[in-house]
LOROMAR-348546 format. One record per atom (N, C-alpha, C): residue in three letters; x, y, z. Coordinates in pm, whole numbers, plus 50000, padded with zeros to 5 digits. Layout:
ALAXYZ
...
REM end
This chain:
GLU336114332838319
GLU336854316838243
GLU335804309638238
GLN334814307138324
GLN333924296138335
GLN332674301438258
PHE332574316538224
PHE331324317738130
PHE331954317037971
TYR333144320037957
TYR333644319037837
TYR333854304137775
GLU334334298137887
GLU334394282337872
GLU333054277337835
HIS331884280637883
HIS330534271937872
HIS330164279537730
ILE330264288537680
ILE329774295837551
ILE330944288737429
LEU331994286737467
LEU332954279637349
LEU332494264337374
SER332164260337486
SER331934244037486
SER330354239337422
THR329734251237427
THR328214247037382
THR327994251437226
MET328854259337200
MET328574264837062
MET328324252936947
PRO327354256636857
PRO326894245636750
PRO328084245336655
VAL329334248136651
VAL330484252036544
VAL331604241536619
GLN332244234536538
GLN333364223536569
GLN334504232736589
LEU334954236336715
LEU335584244536729
LEU337384243036797
ALA338354245536727
ALA339594240936792
ALA340714250136768
VAL341544251736845
VAL342794260136860
VAL344044253336861
PHE345084259336780
PHE346264251636752
PHE347194259636788
ASN348394256936821
ASN349514262036833
ASN350324263236702
GLU351484270736689
GLU352144272236555
GLU352724257936501
GLU352854250136593
GLU353364234736546
GLU352194226336497
HIS350854233136496
HIS349704226236473
HIS349204217036570
ARG349394217236669
ARG349214209636792
ARG347924217936869
TYR346994207336911
TYR345654211836982
TYR345994219237132
ILE345364230737123
ILE345684237237265
ILE344254238237327
TYR343184237437218
TYR341814238037274
TYR340964231037190
CYS339714223937255
CYS338804218237149
CYS337484216637233
ASN336414220237156
ASN335014221737227
ASN334124209237184
LYS333224205937266
LYS332444194237260
LYS331764190737128
THR331614201437051
THR330944199236923
THR331774194136832
ALA333564196336834
ALA334174192036746
ALA334514176036808
ILE334714172636943
ILE334984160736980
ILE334074159237085
GLN333104148137091
GLN331924148437190
GLN332604140937318
ASN333384131237304
ASN334084120337397
ASN334774130537489
ASP334494131237623
ASP335294140837705
ASP336624134737741
HIS336724121237731
HIS338324116837738
HIS339184120537636
ILE338634118037492
ILE339424119737399
ILE339714133437400
ARG338794141937424
ARG338754156337411
ARG339984162437486
GLU340224155337637
GLU341254158737715
GLU342574154737655
TRP342384140037595
TRP343594136037557
TRP344224140937446
ILE343714147837365
ILE344244152737235
ILE345044167837247
ILE344854174137376
ILE345384185937392
ILE347054181537392
GLY347724192237331
GLY349164189337294
GLY349554178737187
LYS348524173137104
LYS348614163337009
LYS348194168236887
ASP348714163936807
ASP348284167136619
ASP347404156636576
ASP347024158936448
ASP346044152236367
ASP346604140936342
PHE347724136436331
PHE348434125736291
PHE348164115136399
GLU348554120836530
GLU348184112236662
GLU347084108936676
TYR345904118136622
TYR344474115836652
TYR344054104936548
CYS344594105836434
CYS344254096636329
CYS344674081236366
ARG345734082336385
ARG346424068436447
ARG345624062436577
PHE345334073736682
PHE344424066136781
PHE343114062036754
ARG342364068136679
ARG340944066336621
ARG340904056336511
GLY342224050536455
GLY342074042736347
GLY341474047936219
LYS341754061436214
LYS341084070436079
LYS342144071335957
ASP341734074635855
ASP342734076235734
ASP343644088135747
ILE345034082635746
ILE345934093135769
ILE345944102435695
ASN345604101235547
ASN345534111935471
ASN344784124935502
ILE343794122835632
ILE343044132035650
ILE344024144435733
ALA344844137435808
ALA345844145335879
ALA346664153035810
TRP347224146135682
TRP348074153735591
TRP347284163735518
ARG346014162635484
ARG344904174835407
ARG345124184135520
ARG345014183235643
ARG344754196635730
ARG346074199535746
ARG347064193335748
ARG348474199835778
ARG348584209035645
TYR348184201835533
TYR348434211335396
TYR347914226735404
PHE346474224335457
PHE345934239935475
PHE346294246135578
PHE346774240535712
PHE347334247635798
PHE348414254635749
GLN349434248835686
GLN350584255535618
GLN350144265335533
GLN349434263235452
GLN348944276335368
GLN348284286335457
ALA347364285535548
ALA347004297035612
ALA348134305335688
LEU349254296835750
LEU350214304635798
LEU351004311835675
ALA351334305535560
ALA351924309135445
ALA351304324735395
HIS349994324035408
HIS349214334335318
HIS349004346035450
ARG349254341935579
ARG348754349435676
ARG347114353335662
ASP346534343535621
ASP345014346435609
ASP344294334635622
GLU342824336135630
GLU341974326035674
GLU341864315535519
ILE342034301735555
ILE341934290235450
ILE340674283235495
LYS340044280935386
LYS338824274035403
LYS338694259435291
TRP338244250035326
TRP337934236935243
TRP336824228835314
GLU336474218235210
GLU335374211235256
GLU336044196535285
GLU335854190735404
GLU336624178735421
GLU335294169035429
GLU335744157735357
GLU334754142535339
GLU335454132735454
ILE334664127935517
ILE335174116135597
ILE334284106135578
TRP334784093235542
TRP333754082935509
TRP333554072735642
LYS332544070735664
LYS332144062135799
LYS332374047935756
ASP331884044635641
ASP332054033135561
ASP331744032535433
ASP331624023635360
ASP331794023735178
ASP330554034135160
THR329274034335216
THR328074041735163
THR327904055535238
ASN328364056835376
ASN328304069435449
ASN329044077935479
LYS328954090835464
LYS330124102335473
LYS329554113335548
THR330494121835620
THR330154135135660
THR331044143135604
VAL330464155035569
VAL331134166835515
VAL331114178435575
SER332414185135622
SER332514196035703
SER332994206735616
LEU332544218835648
LEU333134230935574
LEU334034234835677
ARG335464235635659
ARG336394238835774
ARG337274252335719
ARG337364259835830
ARG338194269935833
ARG339324272135924
LEU340334277535873
LEU341634280135952
LEU341984295335972
THR341974302936060
THR342404315536065
THR343784318636182
PRO344594319236114
PRO345914326836198
PRO345734339236274
ILE345734339236399
ILE345724350836477
ILE346944356836506
TYR347174368436503
TYR348444374536518
TYR348324386836639
ASP349304392436703
ASP349354401736798
ASP349684412836724
ASP349764424836798
ASP349934439736735
ASP351324441236669
ASP352454430136714
ASP353674430336669
ASP353844422936547
GLY352724415936507
GLY352614405636394
GLY353104390536422
ASN353324388036546
ASN353584376536607
ASN352374366836632
LEU352504354936557
LEU351784344836537
LEU351194341936694
GLN349894343336765
GLN349484337336876
GLN349004325936885
PHE347944322536784
PHE347394308736761
PHE346604307236625
VAL346364295736592
VAL345574294436486
VAL344104288736505
LEU343054294536487
LEU341824293536521
LEU341084283936399
GLY340654272536426
GLY339884263136340
GLY338534260936372
TYR337604261636294
TYR336384259736317
TYR335764252336189
GLY334464244836192
GLY333844238236095
GLY332394237536137
PHE331674235936017
PHE330244233136002
PHE329874220735929
ASP328994213735985
ASP328464199735936
ASP327644205435807
ILE327994203635706
ILE327394203135574
ILE326974190935499
THR326744180335563
THR326464168835507
THR325284169035435
ASP324194174035495
ASP322874173635437
ASP323004182735306
ARG323414193935317
ARG323454201635198
ARG324294195335077
LYS325324190935115
LYS326034182935002
LYS325404171734928
LEU324884165435039
LEU323674153134991
LEU322874155134867
ALA322164167934924
ALA321014173834849
ALA321544178434727
GLU322954185434709
GLU323494190734583
GLU323944178734495
GLU324574168234537
GLU324804155434480
GLU323404149634397
ARG322514149634492
ARG321294144034429
ARG320834152634342
ALA320914166434340
ALA320254176434247
ALA321074173634129
ALA322724172034135
ALA323404169434001
ALA323044157633945
GLU322674147334022
GLU322484134733971
GLU321244135533867
ASN320154142233964
ASN319124144533899
ASN319284155033761
GLU320114163533762
GLU320214169433635
GLU320724163633525
LYS321864155433561
LYS322294146433479
LYS321354136233405
LEU320624131333486
LEU319384123133444
LEU318464127933349
LEU318104142033376
LEU317194148133302
LEU317744149733147
ALA319174153133169
ALA319874159233062
ALA320024147832954
SER320194134733023
SER320524122932913
SER318834120032875
ILE317784121032949
ILE316584119132885
ILE315974128232782
ASN316304141432815
ASN316384154832690
ASN317184148032566
ALA318204143732577
ALA319074140632487
ALA318384128032396
ASN317804118032464
ASN317654107332407
ASN316154101832370
ILE315224112232460
ILE313834108732422
ILE313364115232278
GLN312444107332212
GLN312134111132070
GLN310894117332084
ASP310334121732189
ASP308984129232189
ASP309364144832194
GLY308874153532133
GLY309064165732164
GLY308524173332289
ILE308954180232366
ILE308424183532488
ILE308424199932502
TYR307394205932522
TYR307754221632547
TYR306904226132658
ARG307054236632682
ARG306514245232788
ARG306554263632711
TYR305314263732709
TYR304834277232617
TYR304144286332708
SER304544301032706
SER303894313732775
SER303544322832661
PRO302294324532649
PRO301514334232566
PRO302314347832577
ALA302924351332713
ALA303494361932758
ALA305264363432709
ARG305694352832711
ARG307324351732699
ARG307524341032601
GLY306784332732535
GLY306954326632419
GLY307414310332484
PHE308184302732417
PHE308734290532492
PHE309394293032574
LEU309184286732701
LEU309944288532831
LEU311184273832808
TYR310474265032734
TYR311604251432728
TYR310784242932613
VAL311814237332544
VAL311854228932479
VAL313014221632446
ASN312734207332426
ASN313894195832449
ASN314274195132306
ASP315394187332300
ASP315954186032176
ASP315014180332055
ALA314264173332108
ALA313384164731990
ALA312674175631938
PHE312054181532030
PHE310894195831960
PHE311584201331864
LEU313204207531905
LEU313754213731777
LEU313824208731654
ARG314144195531683
ARG314554184131578
ARG313394182931470
ILE312094181631548
ILE310784181131479
ILE310424191731394
PHE310564201631456
PHE310184214931375
PHE311304223931305
ARG312524213131276
ARG313684220531217
ARG313984232231260
TYR314284236131396
TYR315324247231461
TYR316574242531513
GLN317414251131520
GLN318894244931564
GLN318884249631703
SER318054260031777
SER318094261831922
SER316964268131956
GLN316544270432104
GLN315364277032161
GLN315424291832109
ALA316794298032124
ALA317144310632097
ALA316294313231957
GLU316734305031883
GLU316094307231701
GLU314644305931705
LEU314314297031785
LEU312854296231796
LEU312094306931866
ASN312194311131971
ASN311764323932027
ASN311934335131922
ALA313074337831865
ALA313164347931762
ALA311924348431673
GLU311314339331654
GLU310124340131549
GLU308984345331608
GLY309104342631740
GLY307754346431825
GLY306444341631784
LYS305374350631743
LYS304274344831673
LYS304334338331559
ALA305214343931476
ALA305344338731348
ALA305324322431341
PHE305934316731467
PHE305964302731440
PHE304514296031430
PHE303614300131479
PHE302264296531466
PHE301524301831340
ARG301944312131296
ARG301424316231153
ARG301884309431023
LYS302634300331070
LYS303544290730945
LYS302544281530915
ASP301874278431015
ASP301084267031016
ASP299624269131118
GLU298814277431094
GLU297814283331194
GLU297214266731212
GLU296624263431108
GLU295724249631149
GLU296384238131234
GLY297764236231218
GLY298644227031279
GLY299034230831413
ARG299924240031390
ARG300664243931531
ARG299944253531615
GLN298734258131572
GLN297614263731715
GLN297234252131804
VAL297254240731751
VAL296724230731850
VAL297534230231972
LEU298854231931932
LEU299724229432040
LEU299214238432194
ILE298284249932150
ILE297824257032243
ILE296424258932254
ASP295824251232204
ASP294264249932157
ASP293404243732278
ILE293454250932405
ILE292854247032505
ILE291504258032565
GLN290594255532560
GLN289494266232617
GLN289364265632739
GLY289324276632815
GLY289304280832963
GLY290354283433019
VAL290374286033156
VAL291554285933240
VAL292334272533263
GLN291494263933279
GLN292134251233321
GLN291754241633207
GLY292624229633174
GLY291954222133080
GLY293324214333008
SER292844203432942
SER294054195432877
SER293334186332760
PHE293994182532695
PHE293564173132581
PHE294554160932567
ASN294444149432527
ASN295274138432533
ASN295104132932376
ASN296534128032313
ASN296294122432184
ASN295574126132108
ARG295784139132040
ARG294974144131938
ARG296054144231832
GLU295714135431730
GLU296454135131592
GLU296244148031509
VAL297484155031479
VAL297394167031414
VAL298834165831287
LEU298174171331179
LEU298924173631062
LEU299424186831052
PHE300884186231070
PHE301784199131112
PHE302444202530954
ARG302154211830884
ARG302824217030753
ARG303844226330788
GLY304794224330709
GLY305894233530727
GLY306234242430571
GLU307184252130581
GLU307444257230457
GLU307894249630323
GLU308174238330366
GLU308724229030252
GLU307964215330268
GLU307594208530153
GLU306784196930174
GLU307654187430276
LYS309014186030280
LYS309534175430340
LYS309404179330489
ALA308964192830551
ALA308874194330672
ALA307494190530731
ARG306684185830640
ARG305344181730688
ARG305414168530770
PHE304684166330862
PHE304834154830955
PHE303474151731015
TRP303354139331088
TRP301944139231194
TRP302764140631307
GLY301674146131417
GLY302164146331523
GLY301234139631629
LEU301404132331734
LEU300214130731830
LEU300404140131959
VAL299454147631969
VAL299804159232068
VAL299044156332189
SER299494160032310
SER298564159032449
SER299384172332498
CYS298384180932592
CYS298654193232634
CYS297784194232751
SER298464205132847
SER297694207332963
SER297854223332998
LYS296974229833032
LYS296994246033039
LYS296934248733198
ARG297514254733247
ARG297264262133389
ARG297914274333405
SER297474280133535
SER297844291533581
SER299054291833674
ASP300214301333637
ASP301404298833715
ASP301474308633812
PRO301924311133940
PRO301964327034015
PRO302974334833953
LYS303794328433881
LYS305164333533829
LYS305004340233668
GLU304644330233576
GLU304544329733435
GLU303204334133406
GLY302364331533478
GLY300854333333426
GLY300474323233363
ILE299684321933242
ILE299294311633179
ILE300324303833111
ILE300424290233143
ILE301314283733070
ILE300844270532995
TYR301164265732884
TYR301184253432827
TYR302224243932845
ASP301784230832897
ASP302884218732896
ASP302274209032809
GLY303334207332707
GLY302664198332605
GLY303814186432548
ILE303494175832485
ILE304174166532457
ILE303874161032313
ILE304484157932186
ILE304504158232060
ILE305154143332030
THR304334135331982
THR305094123031929
THR305224121331771
ASP305924121631734
ASP306094117431559
ASP305534106231526
ILE304184105831467
ILE303724093931429
ILE303564092731236
THR304404099431185
THR304224102431032
THR304384087330982
GLU305484078531038
GLU305474064630944
GLU304084057230989
PHE303564059431091
PHE302384049731114
PHE301474055231035
LYS300864071731023
LYS300164075330987
LYS300314071230800
GLU301584073930758
GLU301864069030609
GLU301684054330600
SER301844045130693
SER301474033530656
SER300074029430694
GLU299274036430748
GLU297754034930780
GLU297264038730627
GLN297624050830588
GLN297244054930447
GLN297334046030336
LEU298494038130342
LEU299054031830221
LEU298024016230258
GLN297684013030400
GLN296944004030389
GLN295324005430354
ARG295124016830364
ARG293594020230309
ARG293484019130155
LYS294624026430092
LYS294764027329940
LYS294884009629904
THR295754004029968
THR295683989429915
THR294343980629959
ASN293683983430053
ASN292523975430070
ASN291493980930000
LYS291433994529946
LYS290664001529838
LYS290773994229708
ALA292043991229679
ALA292433985629553
ALA291863973729540
LEU292153965629671
LEU291503950929660
LEU290093950029651
ARG289633958429717
ARG287893958129710
ARG287683960329540
GLN288323969229497
GLN288013973829353
GLN288233959229278
REM end
């Protein structure tokens, strides 16, 4: 008994055992570290515990709901439980309740255990926030951004890139393959016009021509080339549409020429 008690008490898992009335009959140190409270809770339920510790009573109601679900389905139930320490800090645990029956099908006890997954959940939330931020930037930025692999085509393009080159989707763009560059070899080849294994260029003014005259535009292109362990050679670039600026510049030259004449 001493041996098993030592194992259960020192397990890095929040372990509790309940009777059929959802009252505690065992709780280990990982679940409740305070020795006095851990002894006090035996024979009591989560409603009494929440009142005693001044915690939100909804925690008890939620645990009771999942306890009843475990008994109703006669199977393990799991859920994620959030407990807020204050307005900004919370802990998140993955909790499981498993009813244990004897050979005759009679309930012996319900085993409850949980894992602290706070760090993982916070990382997931930060990743989701970053994904929303990137999606917002992608939707609103006016510069075309691309990543190109000679072996696999365009790995990524944003909405602005598609809009600039008049494509509906990245799938439509990649369906053209090398034909994308042949449509305007003088202009579009600049997107991957870097000599050597490593290299880059910045702010190169390029006149891009399309199949139609209205598809013609001026772009300010910056690009870097590097070797990726997974993709091989890739090109990361950005294109700023400077058509209005170039047209204004050309108009100014014509005006100055006319004034000189």
